[in-house]
C-alpha positions as CSV (number, residue, x, y, z in Angstrom):
1,M,137.1,-44.2,77.0
2,I,134.7,-46.2,74.7
3,T,135.8,-49.6,74.1
4,A,135.4,-51.7,70.5
5,R,131.7,-52.5,69.8
6,I,129.8,-53.9,67.1
7,P,127.1,-51.4,66.2
8,S,123.5,-52.5,67.2
9,M,120.0,-51.2,66.8
10,F,119.2,-52.1,70.1
11,P,117.6,-50.4,71.8
12,P,116.5,-47.6,69.6
13,A,117.4,-44.1,71.1
14,S,115.3,-41.9,68.5
15,D,111.9,-41.7,66.9
16,D,113.5,-42.5,63.6
17,A,115.2,-45.8,65.2
18,S,112.1,-46.8,66.8
19,R,110.2,-46.7,63.5
20,V,112.6,-48.8,61.7
21,D,112.5,-51.1,64.7
22,S,108.7,-51.4,64.5
23,H,109.0,-52.2,60.8
24,W,111.5,-55.0,61.6
25,Q,109.3,-56.6,64.2
26,L,106.7,-56.5,61.8
27,L,108.8,-58.3,59.2
28,L,109.9,-61.0,61.8
29,I,106.3,-61.6,62.8
30,V,104.8,-61.8,59.3
31,G,107.8,-64.1,58.1
32,A,107.5,-66.3,61.2
33,A,103.9,-66.9,60.4
34,V,104.6,-67.6,56.8
35,W,107.2,-70.0,57.8
36,L,104.9,-71.8,60.1
37,V,102.3,-72.2,57.6
38,V,104.5,-73.5,55.2
39,V,106.1,-75.8,57.5
40,T,102.3,-77.1,58.7
41,V,101.4,-77.7,54.9
42,A,104.3,-79.4,53.8
43,L,103.9,-81.9,56.9
44,V,100.3,-82.5,56.5
45,A,101.3,-83.4,52.7
46,V,104.0,-85.8,54.0
47,V,101.5,-87.6,56.4
48,R,98.8,-87.8,53.6
49,R,101.4,-89.3,51.1
50,R,102.6,-91.8,53.8
51,R,98.7,-92.9,54.4
52,T,98.1,-93.2,50.6
53,A,101.3,-95.4,50.2
54,E,100.1,-97.8,52.9
55,H,96.8,-99.0,50.8
56,P,97.3,-101.5,48.3
57,P,97.2,-100.3,44.7
58,G,93.6,-101.5,44.4
59,D,92.2,-100.1,47.6
60,V,93.3,-96.4,46.9
61,P,90.4,-94.4,47.3
62,E,88.6,-92.3,44.6
63,A,89.8,-88.7,44.5
64,R,86.9,-86.5,45.8
65,S,85.2,-84.2,43.5
66,G,84.5,-80.4,44.6
67,N,86.1,-76.9,44.3
68,G,88.7,-77.8,47.0
69,H,91.6,-77.2,44.6
70,L,90.2,-74.1,43.5
71,V,89.8,-72.4,46.9
72,V,93.3,-73.6,47.9
73,G,94.9,-72.1,44.5
74,F,92.9,-68.9,45.3
75,L,94.2,-68.4,48.8
76,G,97.5,-69.4,47.7
77,A,97.6,-66.5,45.1
78,V,95.4,-63.7,47.2
79,V,96.9,-64.3,50.5
80,P,100.6,-63.9,49.6
81,A,99.6,-60.8,47.4
82,L,98.1,-59.1,50.4
83,I,101.0,-59.9,52.8
84,I,103.3,-58.3,50.2
85,I,101.4,-55.3,49.5
86,G,101.0,-54.6,53.4
87,V,104.8,-55.1,54.2
88,M,105.7,-52.9,51.0
89,T,103.2,-50.2,52.2
90,D,104.7,-50.0,55.5
91,S,108.2,-49.9,53.9
92,V,107.2,-46.9,52.0
93,L,105.8,-45.4,55.0
94,V,109.1,-46.0,56.9
95,L,111.0,-44.3,54.1
96,R,109.0,-41.4,54.3
97,D,109.1,-41.1,57.7
98,T,112.9,-41.5,58.1
99,A,113.7,-39.6,55.1
100,G,115.0,-36.5,57.1
101,T,115.0,-34.2,53.9
102,G,113.2,-31.1,55.8
103,D,114.2,-27.6,55.0
104,V,117.7,-26.4,56.3
105,A,115.9,-23.7,58.1
106,D,114.0,-26.3,60.1
107,A,117.1,-27.3,61.8
108,A,119.0,-25.9,64.6
109,T,121.9,-27.6,64.1
110,I,123.6,-28.5,61.0
111,V,126.4,-31.1,60.6
112,E,128.4,-31.9,57.4
113,V,129.9,-35.2,57.0
114,D,132.5,-36.3,54.2
115,G,133.2,-39.9,53.6
116,N,137.1,-40.8,53.0
117,Q,138.7,-44.2,52.7
118,F,138.8,-44.9,55.4
119,W,137.7,-42.2,57.8
120,W,134.9,-39.4,58.5
121,E,135.6,-35.8,58.1
122,V,133.0,-33.8,60.3
123,R,132.5,-30.1,59.9
124,Y,130.1,-27.7,61.7
125,P,129.1,-24.8,59.3
126,G,129.1,-21.2,61.0
127,H,131.1,-22.4,64.0
128,D,134.4,-23.1,62.4
129,V,134.7,-26.4,63.9
130,E,136.1,-29.5,62.2
131,T,136.7,-33.2,63.9
132,A,137.0,-36.6,62.6
133,N,135.3,-39.6,63.3
134,E,133.0,-38.2,66.0
135,I,129.7,-36.5,65.7
136,H,128.6,-34.2,68.5
137,I,124.8,-33.6,68.8
138,P,122.6,-32.0,71.2
139,T,119.7,-34.4,72.5
140,N,116.1,-33.9,72.0
141,Q,116.7,-31.7,68.8
142,E,116.5,-32.6,65.2
143,V,119.9,-32.4,63.7
144,R,120.4,-32.2,59.9
145,V,123.3,-34.0,58.6
146,E,124.5,-33.4,55.1
147,L,126.5,-36.3,53.6
148,T,128.8,-36.5,50.7
149,S,132.0,-38.5,49.6
150,S,135.4,-37.7,48.4
151,D,136.1,-40.5,46.9
152,V,133.9,-43.7,46.4
153,I,130.5,-44.5,47.8
154,H,130.0,-45.2,51.5
155,S,127.0,-45.5,53.6
156,F,126.3,-43.7,57.0
157,W,124.6,-45.6,59.5
158,V,123.9,-45.1,63.2
159,P,121.4,-48.2,64.0
160,Q,120.1,-46.8,67.3
161,L,119.4,-43.4,65.8
162,S,118.6,-43.7,62.1
163,G,118.5,-45.9,59.0
164,K,121.2,-45.9,56.3
165,V,122.2,-43.1,53.9
166,D,124.6,-43.4,51.2
167,L,127.4,-41.0,50.9
168,V,128.0,-40.4,46.9
169,P,130.7,-38.3,45.5
170,G,129.3,-35.0,43.8
171,Q,126.2,-35.3,45.6
172,T,124.9,-34.3,48.9
173,N,122.1,-36.6,50.7
174,V,120.6,-35.5,54.0
175,L,119.7,-37.4,57.0
176,T,118.3,-36.2,60.2
177,L,119.7,-37.5,63.9
178,D,117.4,-36.8,67.0
179,A,118.8,-38.6,70.1
180,D,116.4,-38.9,73.0
181,E,119.0,-39.4,75.7
182,P,122.7,-38.3,76.2
183,G,125.1,-41.1,75.4
184,T,127.8,-42.7,73.0
185,Y,126.1,-44.2,69.8
186,W,128.3,-46.3,67.5
187,G,128.1,-45.7,63.6
188,Q,129.3,-47.9,60.7
189,C,130.1,-47.6,57.1
190,A,127.4,-50.1,55.8
191,E,128.6,-50.0,51.8
192,Y,131.7,-51.8,51.1
193,C,134.3,-49.1,50.1
194,G,137.6,-50.9,50.3
195,I,140.1,-53.0,52.3
196,Q,139.4,-51.3,55.4
197,H,135.3,-50.9,55.1
198,A,135.1,-52.9,58.2
199,W,137.4,-50.6,60.2
200,M,135.3,-47.2,59.0
201,R,133.5,-46.6,62.2
202,F,132.5,-43.7,64.1
203,V,130.5,-42.5,67.2
204,V,127.7,-39.9,67.6
205,V,128.2,-38.4,71.3
206,A,124.6,-36.9,72.3
207,H,124.9,-34.2,74.9
208,E,122.6,-32.1,76.9
209,P,122.0,-28.9,75.1
210,Q,124.1,-26.7,77.5
211,E,126.8,-29.2,77.4
212,Y,127.0,-29.4,73.6
213,A,127.2,-25.6,73.5
214,G,130.2,-26.0,75.8
215,W,131.8,-28.5,73.6
216,L,131.3,-26.5,70.4
217,D,132.8,-23.5,72.2
218,A,135.9,-25.3,73.1
219,Q,136.3,-26.8,69.6
220,A,136.2,-23.6,68.1
221,R,139.5,-22.6,69.9
222,P,142.9,-22.9,68.4
223,A,145.2,-25.5,69.8
224,A,147.2,-24.1,72.7
225,S,151.0,-23.2,72.0
226,A,153.4,-25.3,73.6
227,D,154.4,-23.0,76.6
228,Q,150.8,-22.4,77.3
229,T,149.8,-26.0,77.5
230,D,151.9,-26.8,80.4
231,A,152.5,-23.4,82.2
232,D,148.6,-23.2,82.9
233,A,148.7,-25.2,85.9
234,D,144.7,-25.2,85.9
235,G,144.6,-26.3,82.1
236,P,143.2,-29.5,81.2
237,A,146.5,-30.7,79.7
238,A,148.8,-29.7,83.0
239,D,149.9,-33.1,83.6
240,V,150.7,-34.1,80.1
241,G,154.6,-33.5,80.6
242,P,157.4,-31.0,81.0
243,V,157.0,-28.0,78.9
244,S,160.4,-28.5,76.9
245,E,159.0,-32.2,75.9
246,V,155.7,-30.4,74.7
247,A,157.6,-27.8,72.7
248,A,159.9,-30.6,71.4
249,G,157.2,-32.7,70.4
250,R,155.6,-29.4,68.5
251,E,158.9,-29.1,66.7
252,I,159.2,-32.6,65.4
253,F,155.5,-32.6,64.2
254,M,155.9,-29.2,62.4
255,S,159.4,-30.3,61.0
256,S,157.9,-33.6,59.6
257,S,155.6,-34.4,56.5
258,C,152.7,-34.5,59.1
259,V,151.9,-30.9,58.1
260,Y,151.1,-31.8,54.8
261,C,148.3,-34.1,55.5
262,H,147.0,-32.7,58.9
263,T,145.8,-29.2,60.2
264,I,146.4,-28.1,64.1
265,G,144.6,-24.6,64.4
266,G,146.6,-21.8,65.6
267,T,149.7,-23.4,64.0
268,E,151.4,-23.5,60.4
269,A,149.9,-27.0,60.0
270,R,147.4,-26.6,57.5
271,G,147.2,-30.1,55.4
272,T,143.7,-31.2,54.4
273,L,144.3,-34.7,53.1
274,G,144.2,-36.2,56.7
275,P,142.0,-35.5,60.1
276,D,142.2,-32.2,61.6
277,L,144.1,-32.9,64.9
278,T,143.5,-29.5,66.5
279,H,141.9,-31.0,69.7
280,L,143.0,-34.8,69.0
281,A,143.4,-35.6,72.8
282,S,139.8,-34.7,73.2
283,R,138.8,-37.7,70.9
284,Q,137.9,-41.1,72.1
285,M,139.6,-43.2,69.5
286,I,142.0,-43.0,66.5
287,G,141.9,-44.7,63.0
288,A,138.1,-44.4,62.5
289,G,137.5,-46.8,65.5
290,V,140.6,-49.3,65.0
291,L,142.3,-48.2,68.3
292,P,141.6,-46.1,71.6
293,N,143.2,-42.9,71.9
294,D,145.8,-43.3,74.3
295,R,149.5,-43.1,74.7
296,E,150.3,-46.7,73.6
297,S,148.0,-46.7,70.6
298,L,149.3,-43.4,69.3
299,A,152.7,-44.6,69.2
300,R,151.4,-48.2,67.4
301,W,149.7,-45.8,65.0
302,I,152.5,-43.0,64.4
303,E,155.0,-45.8,63.8
304,H,153.3,-48.7,61.9
305,P,149.7,-47.6,60.5
306,Q,149.9,-50.1,57.8
307,K,150.4,-53.0,60.2
308,V,147.4,-51.5,62.3
309,K,145.2,-50.5,59.2
310,P,146.5,-51.9,56.0
311,G,145.6,-49.8,52.9
312,N,145.0,-46.4,54.7
313,A,146.8,-43.5,53.3
314,M,148.9,-42.6,56.2
315,P,152.7,-43.5,55.7
316,G,154.8,-44.7,58.6
317,T,157.2,-42.2,60.5
318,D,160.7,-43.0,61.3
319,L,161.5,-41.8,64.7
320,D,163.8,-42.9,67.8
321,D,162.2,-43.7,71.0
322,D,163.0,-40.0,72.3
323,E,161.3,-38.3,69.3
324,L,158.5,-40.5,69.2
325,D,157.7,-39.9,73.0
326,A,158.1,-36.1,72.6
327,L,155.7,-36.1,69.8
328,I,153.1,-38.2,71.5
329,T,153.3,-36.1,74.7
330,Y,152.6,-32.9,72.3
331,L,149.8,-34.7,70.5
332,Q,148.2,-35.5,74.1
333,S,148.3,-32.2,75.0
334,L,145.8,-31.0,72.2
335,E,142.8,-30.8,74.1
């Protein structure tokens, strides 16, 4: 289970992130050098002014003639211009190198990401797989991420893997992800999009190619029925709860307003306003990073979503304790 964490660009885990990191280091070094020069010149000016002030008015030395002022003025104009041109040139090269706008045919894996207030819808074309707030990719392979938005402008940012790209309604922008090592990399919406912008997080989970293929295959399967979930003693959800409680929770879900917003593959739930819940139990977090995906957090989210994440589109659910327990048991069976 992952824990809440602030996205960081350190250490970079892809070629694109390394390129951005190198540019950042260049800016840091140049900025520090300019600062030192300015501070040094300012200190020299202060010391000279104090020395001049110590002389009586009649003893002030005559100003030296020459071209010193012209040289200083020339350097003061040319050197900053050269620094700006150099930094701008490297910035343009970084943008070119990390644009990720290659042909679709060049990418073996394509992922579609749709930004919503305030969560991420993730689809895998050709595999009939849809998830939310988690993007799974194979390592050492360029993954083409196609980005759009269903409402306002969002910005997709995985600091350890890439730069930022905006998600614009009615437009598809492209980003390339390429993770060097397996792992979990935090991402964040980097464009203010409303009251819960700060809690519009996601994770990119990088797998070895064979493991990724297995994950994709598992996600393409429909949700197990209530009797299948607990009858199979070897299944991943065998210890979730008694079959009667799973079946009761399924009935509660299907008879509630949940079905108008959420989809669960293999059932009559076909809502599209909220995240697809077909394999909810396999995810690491809920609410786009606001809570870990465990029993207690699910209960808080279902009962009081507006207290946990004010401004999100999910209404609260009025259930008694037994009904809530059964519903959570069912949701935790959706591996």
